[in-house]
N, C-alpha and C positions, 0 to 999 in steps of 0.2 A: 818489488811490489810497488816501489814507486813511480817503476817505468810506466805500468799498466795503465797510469792515470794520465801518464804524458801522449800516449799514445792514443788516447781518444781523442778523434778529431768531430768538432760540430757541425751538423747539416750544414749547408749555407740557405740564411731566410731569403726565402723569393719575393722579389720587388720589382715594382716598376722598371726599377734601373737593370737588375740580372735578368727580368724577363720582357723580352720587349715586348710582346704581346698582350702582358697585362693591363689590366683597365682598374681606374680604382674613380669611384665616387664617392665625394665629400662634401656632395651638395648638402646631406642632411646635420652634417657637424656645422658648417657656418651659418646656416638658415636660421635667424634672427628670430626671438620670443613674439610671440604675439602682438605687446605693447611696446616693441621695438623696433616691430617691423618696415614701419614706414618712415621710420629717419637712418635706417640701416643701410650701408653701401652695399649690399646683397642681395637688396631687392633693387637698388637701381641699377647694378649690373646686370640683373634679370631684365630691368626697364629697357636698357641699352640692348641687350641681345632679341628681344623682341624690336625692336624699333629698327636697330641693322638687317632683320629677317626679311622685311618685307620687298627692299631692292636688292639683297642678293637673291633672295627667290623670285623675282620677277629673272634678275639677267640668267639665274641656271635656268629656268621654264622654258625660258625663249631660246635658249643655246640649246637644250636638250628637243625641243621640238622642231628645230630651224634642221640641225645634223639628224634627226632621225628622220624626215620628211624627204630631206633630200637624200639621205641613203638609201632609203628604202624606193624614192621615186628613183634611181641610178643603180639597182641591185643587180639588174639583167645585164648591167655593162660592167668594164674593171675598177668602173669611179666607186660605185657603191659601198665595196665592202671597206676602203680605206677610210671613206666616208663616218662608216658607223664604228670603224677602228676609233679615228680620233673622236668620236661620241663618249665612247669608253671613256679612252685617255684626259677626254676634257672632264668628266663626272665625276674621275677621281682626284683632279683639282679642287673642285667646286666641294667634294667630302671630306678635302685635308681643310678647306678654310672650316669648314663647320666643325671637324674635331676640335681646333684651335679655338674658336669663339667659344665652343661649349668648354673647353679645356679652362678658358679666362674670365667670363662670364659665368658660365653656369657652376663653376667647381665642380667638371664632370669628366675626367681626365678619359679617352677614348683610343684606344689600340689600332694602328694602321694596319690594314688587311697586308698581307705580306704582296710582293712586289709580283710585278708580271712574269713568268717564267716563255722562253721559246723553246718547243720542242725541235724545231723546225731553223734553220739560219734562214736570212735573207730578209729580206724588205714582206714579201706574203707572209713568210712565217712570222713575223713580227706583225702583220695583221692578223692573221687567225689565231694567233693567243689574246691577243688584245680580242679579239671578237669572242672567244671564250672566257674572256674576264669575269666571273659573276660578280666579284667584286664592284666593276667597273655599273654592270648593270644593276646591279642594285644601288649604286650613287645615283643611276639617273634616274630610277624610280623615286628616287627621295626629292628629286627635284621638281617632280611630278607635281608628286605626292602634298607636298610641303606650300607651296603657292598658294592655294585656298584656307589653309589652317595660317601661313602666315599673315594673309589678309584679315581672317578673325583675329585674331592675337593680336595683330598692331591695333585692329578699329576698339576691341575691349579695352584694351590696355590704356589706350590716348583716352576713350569716355569718360574709363571709372579714374582712372588719375588724376584729371584735369578738373572733372566735374565736383571730386572728393574736395580736392583744396580750393575751388573758386566758393563753391556752398561754404565748406568750414572757414572762410577766412571773409565771409560777407561783412561781418560786424566791422571791420577793417576799412572795408571800402565803402557802405554803405551812402556814407554821406554823399559818396559823387553824383547821385542822381538827382537829390534836392539841388546841386551846386550848377551844375550843367545842362541836364534836363528838366523837365516838366514835371516830371514823375518826383512824387517828395519819398520812392524807396522804389526797391526792383516791384516791378508790376506781374504779378501773379496773372490777375486777369481783368480785362476791360471790352463790357458787350453791353449792348441793349437790345431785350428782348422786342418781339414784334408787337406786341401789348404797348411797348414804349416804356418799360424800367431798366433802368440805365442801375449795372452791375458793375463794382472794380474794388479788386482786394491789393494794396501796395504793404508790402513787409517793412514795416516803422517801427512799431513797437518793440520794447525791450524783448516783449517774449516773444516774437517773431524773430527777432536776430538769436536769441537764446535755442529755439527750437529751429531752425536753419542750419545754426553753425553745428548746433549739436548732430544732426542728417546728416552734414555736409562729412562730420567726425568720425561716423558711424562709416561713411564711405572711406576716406582714406583708411581705417585698420581695416577693414575687410579686401581692399585693392589688394595690398601685398599676399593674403593667398589666393586671390582668382590668378594675380600672373605667377604664381607658383604650379599652381594647377595647370597654364600654359603651359608655361616654360618643362613644366614635366613630361608632357608627350613630346616634343621636342627632346627632351633626353633620349627619350625611347626610341623614335626616332634615327637620333644620331647613333646611339649605340646599335640597332637592329639593322641598318643602311649605310650607315660610314663607315663602321669600325670591322675591326678584323673577324670577326667570328661569325 
Protein backbone atom coordinates (compact mmCIF):
# COMPACT_ATOMS: atom_id res chain seq x y z
CA UNK A 1 0.00 0.00 0.00
CA UNK A 2 2.77 2.42 0.90
CA UNK A 3 4.69 1.67 -2.29
CA UNK A 4 1.86 3.11 -4.41
CA UNK A 5 2.58 6.61 -3.08
CA UNK A 6 6.32 6.15 -3.50
CA UNK A 7 5.90 5.20 -7.16
CA UNK A 8 4.08 8.41 -7.97
CA UNK A 9 6.37 10.97 -9.59
CA UNK A 10 5.85 14.69 -9.82
CA UNK A 11 5.60 16.22 -13.24
CA UNK A 12 8.49 18.60 -13.92
CA UNK A 13 7.72 22.28 -13.58
CA UNK A 14 8.47 24.18 -16.78
CA UNK A 15 10.70 27.18 -16.15
CA UNK A 16 12.90 29.40 -18.23
CA UNK A 17 15.82 27.18 -17.20
CA UNK A 18 14.19 23.89 -18.21
CA UNK A 19 12.61 25.30 -21.37
CA UNK A 20 15.13 27.35 -23.36
CA UNK A 21 12.53 29.17 -25.45
CA UNK A 22 10.35 30.35 -22.57
CA UNK A 23 9.76 34.04 -22.04
CA UNK A 24 9.25 35.87 -18.79
CA UNK A 25 7.91 39.38 -18.42
CA UNK A 26 8.28 40.62 -14.86
CA UNK A 27 7.98 44.28 -15.83
CA UNK A 28 4.55 44.56 -14.23
CA UNK A 29 5.92 43.14 -10.99
CA UNK A 30 8.82 45.59 -10.69
CA UNK A 31 6.89 48.62 -11.90
CA UNK A 32 6.64 51.02 -8.94
CA UNK A 33 3.49 52.72 -7.73
CA UNK A 34 2.55 56.16 -9.04
CA UNK A 35 3.84 58.10 -6.02
CA UNK A 36 7.16 56.24 -5.94
CA UNK A 37 7.77 56.09 -9.69
CA UNK A 38 9.76 59.36 -10.05
CA UNK A 39 12.28 58.12 -7.49
CA UNK A 40 12.34 54.38 -8.30
CA UNK A 41 15.32 52.63 -9.84
CA UNK A 42 13.04 50.79 -12.29
CA UNK A 43 11.98 54.11 -13.81
CA UNK A 44 15.55 55.16 -14.44
CA UNK A 45 16.41 51.78 -15.89
CA UNK A 46 13.65 52.44 -18.42
CA UNK A 47 15.13 55.90 -19.00
CA UNK A 48 18.49 54.24 -19.60
CA UNK A 49 16.90 51.90 -22.12
CA UNK A 50 15.35 54.82 -24.02
CA UNK A 51 18.55 56.88 -24.02
CA UNK A 52 20.65 53.93 -25.15
CA UNK A 53 18.17 52.97 -27.85
CA UNK A 54 18.88 55.99 -30.03
CA UNK A 55 22.60 55.39 -30.75
CA UNK A 56 21.99 51.65 -31.11
CA UNK A 57 19.08 52.30 -33.48
CA UNK A 58 21.25 54.59 -35.60
CA UNK A 59 23.94 51.91 -35.86
CA UNK A 60 21.42 49.15 -36.59
CA UNK A 61 19.55 51.19 -39.19
CA UNK A 62 22.79 52.18 -40.92
CA UNK A 63 24.00 48.58 -40.95
CA UNK A 64 20.77 47.19 -42.40
CA UNK A 65 20.34 49.88 -45.05
CA UNK A 66 23.99 49.70 -46.12
CA UNK A 67 24.13 45.90 -46.41
CA UNK A 68 20.68 45.61 -47.96
CA UNK A 69 21.49 48.25 -50.58
CA UNK A 70 24.87 46.69 -51.33
CA UNK A 71 23.49 43.16 -51.48
CA UNK A 72 20.58 44.19 -53.66
CA UNK A 73 22.91 46.05 -55.99
CA UNK A 74 25.13 42.99 -56.33
CA UNK A 75 22.34 40.42 -56.43
CA UNK A 76 22.98 39.67 -60.10
CA UNK A 77 26.55 38.73 -59.24
CA UNK A 78 27.90 36.05 -56.95
CA UNK A 79 28.67 38.65 -54.27
CA UNK A 80 25.13 39.85 -53.59
CA UNK A 81 23.85 36.75 -51.83
CA UNK A 82 26.71 36.49 -49.29
CA UNK A 83 26.25 40.18 -48.47
CA UNK A 84 22.56 39.61 -47.77
CA UNK A 85 23.49 36.56 -45.69
CA UNK A 86 25.78 38.80 -43.64
CA UNK A 87 22.85 41.16 -43.24
CA UNK A 88 20.68 38.54 -41.56
CA UNK A 89 23.56 37.30 -39.40
CA UNK A 90 24.46 40.81 -38.27
CA UNK A 91 20.82 41.61 -37.60
CA UNK A 92 20.66 38.59 -35.31
CA UNK A 93 23.55 40.10 -33.38
CA UNK A 94 21.70 43.39 -32.95
CA UNK A 95 18.61 41.44 -31.89
CA UNK A 96 20.62 39.60 -29.24
CA UNK A 97 21.74 42.96 -27.87
CA UNK A 98 18.13 44.16 -27.73
CA UNK A 99 17.02 41.01 -25.90
CA UNK A 100 19.79 41.54 -23.37
CA UNK A 101 18.85 45.18 -22.86
CA UNK A 102 15.17 44.28 -22.52
CA UNK A 103 16.03 41.71 -19.87
CA UNK A 104 18.35 43.90 -17.82
CA UNK A 105 16.65 47.30 -18.17
CA UNK A 106 12.99 46.48 -18.83
CA UNK A 107 12.68 43.28 -16.75
CA UNK A 108 11.45 41.51 -19.88
CA UNK A 109 13.24 38.30 -20.78
CA UNK A 110 12.79 37.38 -24.43
CA UNK A 111 13.73 33.94 -25.70
CA UNK A 112 16.29 33.71 -28.48
CA UNK A 113 15.20 32.25 -31.83
CA UNK A 114 16.39 28.82 -32.81
CA UNK A 115 19.84 28.79 -34.44
CA UNK A 116 20.18 28.67 -38.21
CA UNK A 117 20.37 25.12 -39.56
CA UNK A 118 21.93 24.23 -42.91
CA UNK A 119 20.23 21.73 -45.16
CA UNK A 120 23.30 21.59 -47.42
CA UNK A 121 26.96 21.59 -46.44
CA UNK A 122 29.54 24.07 -47.64
CA UNK A 123 29.74 27.81 -48.15
CA UNK A 124 26.68 28.18 -50.35
CA UNK A 125 24.71 25.97 -48.01
CA UNK A 126 25.49 28.41 -45.20
CA UNK A 127 24.56 31.37 -47.41
CA UNK A 128 21.22 29.94 -48.49
CA UNK A 129 20.38 28.94 -44.92
CA UNK A 130 20.91 32.50 -43.74
CA UNK A 131 18.97 33.91 -46.65
CA UNK A 132 16.04 31.73 -45.59
CA UNK A 133 16.42 32.73 -41.95
CA UNK A 134 13.07 34.23 -40.94
CA UNK A 135 14.40 35.39 -37.57
CA UNK A 136 17.27 37.24 -39.25
CA UNK A 137 14.93 39.15 -41.56
CA UNK A 138 12.60 39.98 -38.68
CA UNK A 139 15.58 41.34 -36.78
CA UNK A 140 16.55 43.47 -39.78
CA UNK A 141 13.00 44.83 -39.94
CA UNK A 142 13.24 45.70 -36.25
CA UNK A 143 16.32 47.86 -36.91
CA UNK A 144 14.50 49.78 -39.63
CA UNK A 145 11.26 50.32 -37.73
CA UNK A 146 12.79 51.29 -34.40
CA UNK A 147 14.90 54.22 -35.60
CA UNK A 148 11.99 56.70 -35.87
CA UNK A 149 10.47 55.30 -32.70
CA UNK A 150 13.78 55.67 -30.86
CA UNK A 151 14.06 59.29 -31.98
CA UNK A 152 10.53 60.02 -30.76
CA UNK A 153 11.06 58.18 -27.46
CA UNK A 154 14.39 59.90 -26.82
CA UNK A 155 12.95 63.35 -27.53
CA UNK A 156 9.86 62.92 -25.37
CA UNK A 157 11.76 61.32 -22.49
CA UNK A 158 14.48 63.96 -22.30
CA UNK A 159 12.03 66.84 -22.75
CA UNK A 160 9.55 65.75 -20.08
CA UNK A 161 12.16 64.45 -17.64
CA UNK A 162 14.36 67.55 -17.72
CA UNK A 163 11.50 70.05 -17.92
CA UNK A 164 9.66 68.47 -15.00
CA UNK A 165 12.60 68.58 -12.61
CA UNK A 166 13.83 72.01 -13.74
CA UNK A 167 10.39 73.56 -13.23
CA UNK A 168 9.70 71.71 -9.97
CA UNK A 169 12.99 72.87 -8.46
CA UNK A 170 12.66 76.48 -9.63
CA UNK A 171 12.12 77.84 -6.07
CA UNK A 172 15.52 76.43 -5.11
CA UNK A 173 17.43 78.43 -7.72
CA UNK A 174 15.21 81.40 -8.61
CA UNK A 175 17.62 83.72 -6.78
CA UNK A 176 20.22 83.11 -9.49
CA UNK A 177 18.37 85.40 -11.92
CA UNK A 178 18.41 88.42 -9.58
CA UNK A 179 22.03 87.92 -8.59
CA UNK A 180 23.63 87.15 -11.95
CA UNK A 181 21.26 88.71 -14.51
CA UNK A 182 19.19 91.83 -14.96
CA UNK A 183 16.00 89.83 -14.38
CA UNK A 184 14.35 89.77 -10.95
CA UNK A 185 13.25 86.22 -11.72
CA UNK A 186 12.56 83.96 -14.65
CA UNK A 187 11.08 86.04 -17.45
CA UNK A 188 7.83 84.65 -18.81
CA UNK A 189 7.37 87.46 -21.32
CA UNK A 190 8.67 90.97 -22.00
CA UNK A 191 7.43 92.87 -25.02
CA UNK A 192 6.15 96.24 -26.22
CA UNK A 193 3.05 96.59 -28.35
CA UNK A 194 2.78 98.73 -31.45
CA UNK A 195 1.00 101.34 -29.31
CA UNK A 196 4.08 101.61 -27.11
CA UNK A 197 2.62 99.75 -24.13
CA UNK A 198 5.22 97.64 -22.36
CA UNK A 199 4.27 94.26 -20.89
CA UNK A 200 6.51 92.09 -18.75
CA UNK A 201 6.10 89.28 -16.28
CA UNK A 202 8.70 87.66 -14.07
CA UNK A 203 8.25 84.76 -11.68
CA UNK A 204 9.18 86.34 -8.36
CA UNK A 205 6.32 86.17 -5.85
CA UNK A 206 5.68 83.33 -3.43
CA UNK A 207 2.55 82.44 -5.36
CA UNK A 208 4.53 82.28 -8.60
CA UNK A 209 7.12 80.00 -7.03
CA UNK A 210 4.48 77.70 -5.56
CA UNK A 211 2.48 77.52 -8.78
CA UNK A 212 5.52 76.83 -10.93
CA UNK A 213 6.80 74.18 -8.56
CA UNK A 214 3.39 72.50 -8.48
CA UNK A 215 3.27 72.42 -12.28
CA UNK A 216 6.74 70.89 -12.32
CA UNK A 217 5.74 68.23 -9.81
CA UNK A 218 2.78 67.28 -11.97
CA UNK A 219 5.19 66.72 -14.87
CA UNK A 220 7.60 64.83 -12.61
CA UNK A 221 4.91 62.35 -11.55
CA UNK A 222 3.39 61.96 -15.01
CA UNK A 223 6.71 61.44 -16.81
CA UNK A 224 7.25 57.84 -15.56
CA UNK A 225 3.86 56.87 -16.98
CA UNK A 226 4.86 58.37 -20.33
CA UNK A 227 8.17 56.53 -20.28
CA UNK A 228 6.36 53.34 -19.31
CA UNK A 229 4.10 53.67 -22.35
CA UNK A 230 7.05 54.29 -24.65
CA UNK A 231 8.99 51.30 -23.35
CA UNK A 232 5.90 49.08 -23.59
CA UNK A 233 5.99 49.62 -27.34
CA UNK A 234 9.67 48.65 -27.30
CA UNK A 235 8.89 45.55 -25.24
CA UNK A 236 6.30 44.48 -27.78
CA UNK A 237 8.68 45.10 -30.68
CA UNK A 238 11.50 43.11 -29.07
CA UNK A 239 9.17 40.19 -28.34
CA UNK A 240 7.65 40.19 -31.80
CA UNK A 241 10.72 40.81 -33.97
CA UNK A 242 13.75 39.79 -31.90
CA UNK A 243 12.37 36.80 -30.05
CA UNK A 244 12.01 33.13 -30.78
CA UNK A 245 8.32 33.07 -31.61
